[in-house]
C-alpha positions as a printed Julia matrix, in Angstrom:
338×3 Matrix{Float64}:
   0.0    0.0    0.0
   2.73   2.45  -1.0
   0.22   4.75  -2.72
  -3.26   4.11  -1.3
  -6.66   5.26  -2.41
  -7.77   7.68   0.32
 -11.09   9.11   1.47
 -11.79  11.86   4.0
 -15.21  11.59   5.63
 -16.2   14.95   7.13
 -14.03  16.86   4.68
 -15.82  20.19   5.15
 -15.61  20.22   8.97
 -12.92  21.85  11.1
 -10.82  18.68  11.46
 -11.44  17.54   7.89
 -10.25  20.85   6.48
  -7.07  20.69   8.56
  -6.55  17.06   7.5
  -6.54  18.1    3.85
  -4.06  20.85   4.62
  -1.74  18.41   6.41
  -2.01  15.8    3.65
  -0.68  18.49   1.3
   2.01  19.72   3.68
   3.38  16.24   4.31
   3.17  15.2    0.65
   1.18  12.18   1.75
   1.49   9.52  -0.98
  -1.8    8.51  -2.52
  -3.21   7.19  -5.75
  -6.56   8.97  -5.4
  -8.52  11.13  -2.97
 -12.27  11.25  -2.45
 -14.02  13.73  -0.17
 -17.28  13.12   1.67
 -19.5   15.25   3.88
 -23.11  15.8    4.92
 -25.85  16.05   2.28
 -25.8   19.86   2.54
 -22.2   19.88   1.29
 -22.54  17.31  -1.47
 -21.63  18.84  -4.82
 -19.31  21.47  -3.36
 -15.8   21.48  -4.75
 -12.61  21.57  -2.7
  -9.23  22.25  -4.24
  -6.48  19.78  -3.31
  -3.04  19.91  -4.89
  -4.39  22.23  -7.54
  -7.27  19.96  -8.52
 -10.95  20.53  -7.71
 -12.58  17.51  -6.03
 -16.35  17.3   -5.72
 -17.76  16.39  -2.32
 -19.85  13.21  -2.36
 -21.85  10.98  -0.04
 -20.06   8.01   1.57
 -21.28   4.78  -0.01
 -20.43   1.1    0.06
 -19.0    1.47  -3.43
 -16.7    4.27  -2.26
 -15.27   2.18   0.59
 -14.75  -0.78  -1.77
 -12.45   1.44  -3.82
 -10.66   2.98  -0.81
  -7.66   1.68   1.14
  -7.62   4.22   3.99
 -10.52   6.36   5.18
 -10.03   9.23   7.61
 -13.31   9.67   9.47
 -13.94  13.01  11.2
 -17.71  13.18  11.16
 -18.81  12.53  14.76
 -19.56   9.37  16.73
 -23.0    8.64  15.3
 -21.7    8.56  11.72
 -18.48   6.79  12.71
 -20.55   3.95  14.12
 -22.05   3.52  10.65
 -19.1    4.16   8.36
 -16.12   2.72  10.25
 -17.51  -0.85  10.49
 -18.7   -0.61   6.88
 -15.23   0.43   5.73
 -13.56  -2.32   7.76
 -15.9   -4.96   6.31
 -14.75  -3.92   2.83
 -11.0   -4.11   3.6
 -10.67  -0.35   3.96
  -8.79   0.74   7.09
 -10.84   3.31   9.01
  -8.83   5.84  11.03
 -11.51   7.33  13.24
 -11.34  10.61  15.16
 -14.53  10.14  17.16
 -14.98   8.55  20.59
 -17.1    5.73  19.15
 -14.49   2.96  19.33
 -11.7    4.31  21.54
 -12.4    2.04  24.49
 -13.3   -1.01  22.41
 -10.68  -3.64  23.36
 -10.48  -4.76  19.72
  -9.68  -1.25  18.46
  -6.18   0.22  18.93
  -6.06   3.73  20.38
  -2.86   5.2   19.01
  -0.43   8.07  19.4
   2.37   6.9   17.07
   5.22   8.39  19.1
   4.05   6.32  22.08
   2.36   3.09  21.02
   2.76   2.66  17.26
   3.04  -1.11  17.69
  -0.59  -1.21  18.8
  -1.58  -0.35  15.23
  -0.88  -3.89  14.05
  -3.57  -5.37  16.31
  -6.27  -3.58  14.33
  -9.21  -5.36  12.76
  -9.98  -2.6   10.29
 -10.56   0.29  12.69
  -7.93   2.43  14.47
  -8.97   5.2   16.85
  -7.39   8.62  17.31
  -7.52   9.75  20.96
  -9.36  12.76  22.31
  -7.39  15.95  21.64
  -6.91  16.8   25.31
  -5.71  13.25  26.01
  -3.21  13.27  23.16
  -1.24  16.28  24.3
  -1.25  15.06  27.9
   0.12  11.6   27.08
   2.77  13.16  24.84
   4.07  14.94  27.96
   3.58  11.98  30.3
   4.95   9.1   28.22
   8.71   9.86  28.2
   8.59  10.5   31.94
   6.45   7.46  32.75
   8.88   5.23  30.82
  11.67   5.93  33.33
   9.7    6.69  36.49
   6.19   5.2   36.68
   3.42   7.73  37.28
   1.02   7.1   40.13
  -1.33  10.05  39.83
  -2.13  13.03  37.61
  -4.36  15.98  38.38
  -5.01  17.9   35.17
  -6.88  21.14  34.53
  -7.55  21.98  30.91
  -8.17  25.29  29.15
  -9.72  24.2   25.88
 -10.3   26.21  22.73
 -13.68  26.51  21.05
 -12.47  24.74  17.89
 -12.83  21.53  19.87
 -16.58  22.01  19.48
 -16.39  22.76  15.76
 -16.82  25.51  13.2
 -20.09  26.82  14.61
 -18.49  27.42  18.02
 -15.56  29.25  16.43
 -17.98  31.51  14.6
 -20.02  32.04  17.77
 -16.96  33.19  19.69
 -16.17  35.75  17.01
 -19.75  37.01  16.77
 -20.27  37.2   20.54
 -17.0   39.06  21.04
 -18.1   41.73  18.58
 -21.61  41.92  20.01
 -20.4   42.35  23.59
 -17.86  45.02  22.64
 -20.63  46.88  20.82
 -23.03  46.57  23.75
 -25.43  44.31  21.87
 -27.39  41.38  23.35
 -26.1   37.87  22.69
 -27.79  34.49  22.36
 -25.64  31.45  23.25
 -26.19  28.49  20.93
 -23.07  26.31  20.8
 -22.71  26.41  24.59
 -25.17  26.75  27.5
 -23.66  30.13  28.4
 -21.78  33.02  26.82
 -18.29  31.9   25.75
 -16.81  35.28  24.8
 -14.9   36.86  27.75
 -15.86  33.88  29.89
 -14.72  30.46  31.09
 -17.09  27.48  31.2
 -16.23  24.61  33.57
 -18.05  22.18  31.31
 -16.65  20.35  28.28
 -19.24  17.86  26.98
 -21.95  16.38  29.2
 -22.05  15.67  32.93
 -22.1   12.15  34.33
 -23.79  11.0   37.53
 -20.56  11.35  39.52
 -20.18  15.04  38.62
 -17.4   14.54  36.1
 -17.95  15.19  32.39
 -17.51  12.74  29.55
 -14.44  14.73  28.45
 -12.88  14.35  31.88
 -13.61  10.64  31.92
 -12.03  10.23  28.47
  -8.79  11.74  29.74
  -8.59   9.07  32.44
  -9.64   6.02  30.45
  -7.82   6.84  27.21
  -4.57   7.67  28.98
  -4.57   4.31  30.73
  -5.17   2.5   27.46
  -2.48   4.35  25.48
   0.16   4.01  28.21
  -0.86   0.41  28.97
  -1.2    1.27  32.64
  -4.49   0.82  34.47
  -2.88   1.83  37.75
  -2.48   5.55  36.96
  -5.01   7.62  38.9
  -6.21  10.65  36.94
  -8.55  13.45  37.96
  -9.44  16.06  35.35
 -11.32  19.35  35.32
 -11.96  20.5   31.76
 -12.74  24.15  31.04
 -13.74  25.83  27.78
 -12.15  29.25  27.24
 -12.52  31.93  24.55
  -9.51  30.9   22.45
 -10.03  29.9   18.79
  -7.46  27.08  18.46
  -5.07  25.15  20.76
  -5.7   23.6   24.15
  -3.65  24.33  27.27
  -3.27  22.07  30.28
  -1.81  22.31  33.78
  -0.46  18.9   34.84
   0.3   17.96  38.45
   2.14  14.62  38.31
   3.03  12.24  41.13
   5.75   9.66  40.37
   6.84   6.51  42.2
  10.07   8.27  43.14
  11.36  11.85  42.88
  12.16  13.32  39.46
  13.97  16.62  39.09
  12.74  19.32  36.72
  16.06  19.12  34.85
  15.63  15.38  34.24
  12.08  15.96  32.98
  13.29  18.7   30.64
  15.98  16.41  29.26
  13.58  13.52  28.68
  10.99  15.73  27.01
  13.56  17.54  24.87
  14.69  14.23  23.36
  11.16  12.93  22.79
   9.95  13.09  19.19
   7.01  15.45  18.79
   7.62  17.38  22.01
   9.27  20.8   22.34
  10.38  22.23  25.65
   9.9   25.98  25.96
  10.83  26.73  29.53
  12.46  30.02  30.5
   9.79  31.66  32.65
  12.07  34.42  33.93
  12.27  35.65  30.34
   8.5   35.06  29.88
   9.17  32.07  27.61
   6.58  29.32  27.98
   4.02  27.64  25.7
   1.16  29.79  24.42
  -1.99  28.81  22.55
  -1.33  31.55  20.0
   2.15  30.27  19.14
   1.22  26.57  19.16
  -1.54  27.09  16.6
  -0.6   25.76  13.18
   2.22  23.58  14.54
   2.35  19.84  15.12
   4.54  19.59  18.23
   3.27  19.46  21.79
   4.88  22.3   23.77
   5.87  21.92  27.42
   7.03  24.56  29.86
   6.91  25.87  33.43
   8.38  22.53  34.55
   8.91  22.74  38.29
   8.91  20.73  41.48
   5.53  20.32  43.15
   6.17  21.82  46.57
   3.17  19.93  47.96
   4.6   16.47  47.22
   8.19  15.11  47.29
   7.62  12.95  44.19
   5.72  15.57  42.21
   6.25  17.79  39.19
   4.04  20.5   37.7
   4.08  21.56  34.06
   2.15  23.51  31.42
   1.33  21.75  28.12
  -0.07  23.36  24.95
  -0.96  21.88  21.56
  -2.98  22.65  18.44
  -6.05  20.5   19.02
  -6.96  20.36  15.32
  -3.51  19.2   14.26
  -1.7   16.87  16.69
  -4.91  16.57  18.69
  -6.78  15.24  15.67
  -5.76  15.41  12.0
  -1.98  15.12  12.25
  -2.18  12.17  14.61
  -4.5   10.31  12.24
  -2.25  10.97   9.26
   0.79   9.81  11.24
  -1.03   6.53  11.88
  -1.6    6.13   8.13
   2.07   6.91   7.46
   3.08   4.13   9.86
   0.88   1.71   7.92
   2.3    2.77   4.56
   5.9    2.68   5.77
   5.56  -0.81   7.22
   3.85  -2.14   4.1
   6.53  -0.52   1.95
   9.38  -2.02   3.96
   7.83  -5.49   4.25
């Protein structure tokens, strides 16, 4: 499969649009590309590598002619299209939460657990965006000093909700500055000039589904059910890129300098840590980049085995599209070398 036939399902959405951009940037090898979206977008044309491609509806015939399908269309549609693709020998790389905790479906961040890809039965899941950047910071540290507990607070951009939320933030910001009334639609409350301690829906225990994903997905990716994780996820008025404060407890002490060294040598991570010169990761500077940025690495003065750090990543790229494309690249590279 050195030059696969590729399809992008959800090609007109926020993640789908970024996926097309990254496929171009990385010169992803392919024999053909087909683009699919909702009925309202069918017939639209999207330019890719200088060629206009008409958006179509996903069909059984399409999957029969496709080797790899990137699915970024939401859980309800993933539950339909991913199994259909797999049944027709098309590998589905799915961004939704539909299959992440299915024991038969690998949940993959290639820098961490690329070998899990080869256990797939036609479907491979991409983790939640907030999980991905956290495990990218945890993995190189956990490999040398097992992690016992993580308390994480997230500051998540509106692009995690989609295009409509991004537009709502822009409109609300203008309306508030002009003294006009606003009407929240994407969120239960005003998002402009505000912070909402709710990302996704609440569960009976008071946590949200987003917070639960961060616990369960991290354990699966790191192959460690013993890590205790407590998350509080907050939506903030930032267009793109999520930020996270991590409070990590290890089995034994780890110095900030050791953590910096481990993270600096880890593929896909960039350490930006000179706080006295105001150098630390920012959502604005992470946007449009694929690395996960880590800074403000310091000892946790409340625990002898603890570290605290600040982690920022573009949630549409490494948190979604880039990670999926990296999975496909692993598949192509292995097939090519076999």
